[in-house]
C-alpha positions, 0 to 999 in steps of 0.5 A, spaced: 523 456 477 525 459 483 521 461 489 521 468 490 521 472 497 514 476 498 512 482 500 505 483 503 501 488 502 495 489 507 488 491 504 488 498 507 495 499 504 493 497 497 486 501 498 491 507 500 495 506 494 489 506 489 486 512 492 492 516 491 496 513 485 491 511 481 484 515 483 489 521 484 485 523 490 489 528 495 491 525 501 486 529 505 480 526 500 483 519 500 483 519 508 476 521 509 474 516 504 477 511 508 474 514 514 481 515 517 486 521 519 490 524 514 497 522 518 494 515 518 493 515 511 500 518 510 503 512 514 499 507 510 501 510 503 508 510 505 508 503 507 505 501 501 510 505 497 516 502 500 513 495 499 512 496 492 519 499 491 522 493 495 519 488 491 521 492 484 528 493 486 529 486 490 525 482 485 520 480 490 513 478 489 508 482 492 502 478 495 496 481 497 493 479 504 486 478 504 485 480 512 488 486 516 492 483 521 
């Protein structure tokens, strides 16, 4: 089996993706739950969506980081 290139999702990106896509919260409500501003939430969500899309389209593995860097 070949080694796949990875895209790395950080915990805050994963949490934003979960709150919005899985839990169905609006961005304002999700950002309040994460105790961050809505623009910051939108940035995290956009980053997470881009990484997941890249992994699907380019056949890359998704690695979930244990730490925020």
